[in-house]
VMD Tcl script that draws the C-alpha trace (Angstrom):
set ca {
  {0.00 0.00 0.00}
  {1.25 3.48 -0.80}
  {1.90 6.11 1.82}
  {0.00 9.39 2.12}
  {2.62 11.33 0.15}
  {2.41 8.88 -2.75}
  {-1.39 9.02 -2.68}
  {-1.25 12.83 -2.75}
  {1.04 12.69 -5.77}
  {-1.37 10.26 -7.43}
  {-4.34 12.55 -6.72}
  {-2.49 15.55 -8.15}
  {-1.73 13.59 -11.34}
  {-5.30 12.17 -11.41}
  {-6.76 15.69 -11.33}
  {-4.13 16.97 -13.77}
  {-2.75 19.69 -11.47}
  {0.48 20.29 -13.36}
  {1.37 23.54 -11.62}
  {1.90 23.37 -7.89}
  {1.62 27.15 -7.71}
  {-2.04 26.95 -8.77}
  {-2.80 24.22 -6.25}
  {-0.96 26.16 -3.54}
  {-3.03 29.23 -4.40}
  {-6.28 27.19 -4.23}
  {-5.25 25.93 -0.78}
  {-3.85 29.25 0.41}
  {-0.48 27.68 1.28}
  {3.08 27.99 0.04}
  {4.34 25.57 -2.61}
  {6.85 24.24 -0.08}
  {3.95 22.92 2.02}
  {2.72 20.83 -0.90}
  {6.25 19.56 -1.53}
  {6.53 18.60 2.15}
  {3.16 16.79 2.05}
  {4.18 14.93 -1.12}
  {7.20 13.61 0.82}
  {4.85 12.40 3.59}
  {5.38 15.38 5.91}
  {2.83 16.42 8.53}
  {-0.44 17.98 7.42}
  {-3.18 19.59 9.48}
  {-6.72 18.25 9.35}
  {-7.82 21.57 7.86}
  {-5.27 21.28 5.04}
  {-6.18 17.62 4.45}
  {-9.85 18.55 4.24}
  {-9.19 21.40 1.81}
  {-6.91 19.18 -0.30}
  {-9.64 16.57 -0.59}
  {-12.16 19.23 -1.54}
  {-9.92 20.89 -4.15}
  {-8.71 17.58 -5.63}
  {-12.17 15.97 -5.25}
  {-10.80 12.82 -3.61}
  {-11.88 10.70 -0.67}
  {-10.45 11.73 2.72}
  {-10.35 8.06 3.79}
  {-8.32 7.23 0.70}
  {-5.90 10.16 0.96}
  {-5.22 10.05 4.69}
  {-5.71 6.38 5.60}
  {-5.22 4.60 2.29}
  {-8.66 3.06 2.74}
  {-11.15 2.64 -0.11}
  {-10.91 4.22 -3.53}
  {-9.76 7.64 -4.71}
  {-13.36 8.56 -5.61}
  {-14.98 6.57 -2.81}
  {-16.61 9.69 -1.39}
  {-18.81 10.02 -4.47}
  {-20.66 6.78 -3.71}
  {-21.24 7.63 -0.06}
  {-24.14 10.04 -0.45}
  {-27.56 9.25 -1.83}
  {-29.11 11.79 -4.15}
  {-32.47 13.39 -3.35}
  {-34.14 11.07 -5.87}
  {-32.53 8.02 -4.23}
  {-33.67 9.15 -0.78}
  {-37.25 9.58 -2.07}
  {-37.14 6.08 -3.58}
  {-35.93 4.60 -0.31}
  {-38.65 6.40 1.65}
  {-41.24 5.20 -0.86}
  {-40.02 1.60 -0.68}
  {-40.20 1.62 3.10}
  {-43.85 2.60 2.98}
  {-44.86 -0.30 0.69}
  {-46.18 -3.67 1.79}
  {-43.62 -6.53 1.60}
  {-45.22 -8.08 -1.50}
  {-44.82 -4.83 -3.45}
  {-41.23 -4.48 -2.28}
  {-40.50 -8.04 -3.47}
  {-42.01 -7.28 -6.90}
  {-39.99 -4.09 -7.26}
  {-36.82 -5.88 -6.17}
  {-37.47 -8.51 -8.85}
  {-38.04 -5.79 -11.45}
  {-34.72 -4.14 -10.59}
  {-32.95 -7.51 -10.78}
  {-34.41 -8.15 -14.25}
  {-33.38 -4.65 -15.37}
  {-29.84 -5.41 -14.17}
  {-29.81 -8.72 -16.04}
  {-29.93 -10.93 -12.93}
  {-31.69 -14.28 -13.29}
  {-34.55 -13.76 -10.81}
  {-35.45 -17.46 -10.65}
  {-31.96 -18.46 -9.44}
  {-31.62 -15.44 -7.13}
  {-34.33 -16.76 -4.80}
  {-36.64 -14.74 -2.54}
  {-35.47 -11.52 -0.95}
}
mol new
graphics top color blue
foreach p $ca { graphics top sphere $p radius 0.5 }
foreach p [lrange $ca 0 end-1] q [lrange $ca 1 end] { graphics top cylinder $p $q radius 0.2 }
display resetview
């Protein structure tokens, strides 16, 4: 597993930040701070948070090496997804089973071999 400095370098490449001066400006830090972080030097929680926001990467991935670089994007449900979940919870079990089967068919899952939910 890579260390935090290597993951930061990967995120910078991933987001195509070729100029450290621009990234430093976005973070309101000196370029030397970014160089230090890329070598695995200490970083405040505030700077880590801002880095993740500017680079649009997962904090878990950058700091802990856990998950995926874009893991944060899957974490939140959209408003439409939350409405669907609320709607499903209000349905009787038979209707939920039918909808679950419909989704499985739409995803190409063999409903007969999947068994009951």
